[in-house]
C-alpha positions, 0 to 999 in steps of 0.5 A, a space after each residue: 546384467 553383465 552376463 547378458 552383455 557377455 552372452 550378446 558378445 559371444 553370440 555376435 562373435 560366433 555369427 562373425 566366425 560362421 560368416 567368415 567360414 562361409 566366405 572362405 568356403 565360397 571363395 574356395 568353391 568359386 575359384 574352380 567355377 570356370 573350369 567346371 563350366 568349360 569342362 562340360 562344354 568341352 565334353 558336349 563339343 567332343 561328343 558332337 560328330 558333324 559327319 554323323 547324319 542326324 535323323 
């Protein structure tokens, strides 16, 4: 009976560790989020030429 309790603790701790790694990855990825958005907008706006006639 004791080994079953130990395996539950190990499984719970492994899920906790995986969730903490996932949160860390999200925080790292979301820190750069606004720069990616503004970079693509800047690229599209720089490609726009108002003096060029549109068909």
